C-alpha positions, 0 to 999 in steps of 0.5 A: 218590212222595216228598213234599218235606220241607215236605209230609212227615208227619214234618215238624218244621214241622207239630209246631210252633205256627203261626208268627205272620205278618201281611199287611203290604201288597198292591200293586195295579197301577192306571191312576190312583192318585188315582182309586183312592185316592178309590174306596177312601176313598169306597166302602170308607172306607179312609184314604188315605196319602201321597196328597198326597206322590204328588200332589207327586211325592215318593212313587211311589204312594199307599196306603190303610190296611186296618188298623193293620198292613196297607195296600194300595199303589196303584202306577201301571202304569208302575212294573211294568217296574222291579219284577220282584222274582222275575225278568224278567216277574214284575211285574204278575202278576195276583191273583185277588182280595183279601178284606176282613173287616168286622164285620156292621154294616160289611158291611151299610153297605158293601152300601149304599155299593156300591148308592149308587155304582152298583157292581155286585155280580155274586156273593154267596155263603153259608157261604164258607170263609176265614181265620177259618172260615166266613163267613155271607155274602160279596160280590164287586165290582171297583174302577176297575181291575177288581181283584176285591174280596171283602168278608165278615163272620164271625158 
């Protein structure tokens, strides 16, 4: 069986250095964007963006800042019908989970905030592989719309 060029052992792509790509944003479909923004601000301590503009009706959705270059858009479910970016029926495709990397102190503080807010942590894993190698510990929880969030730290 012949492999596609991007999988071929002779692919020039494999010989180049890794292309610099960063995650700009991820869109989560949510039932109540204001509630979701408050959740992400309170539990994860992410800074809300365009929340007042959303309340005023001048922005289609609010966002929360993950890092200097990455945000999470909290899009209301009714927008899904108009955002079939890759063909009919593609808006609202499910995502398994998103993973946030914290420093060790931030990870421990998040565990405390989850407990303080009564948010269940149904799964904790040790030595989990991710973008930066193996993380000593990861945990999983859900936001108000049942989007699964993984949090981790690297040693």
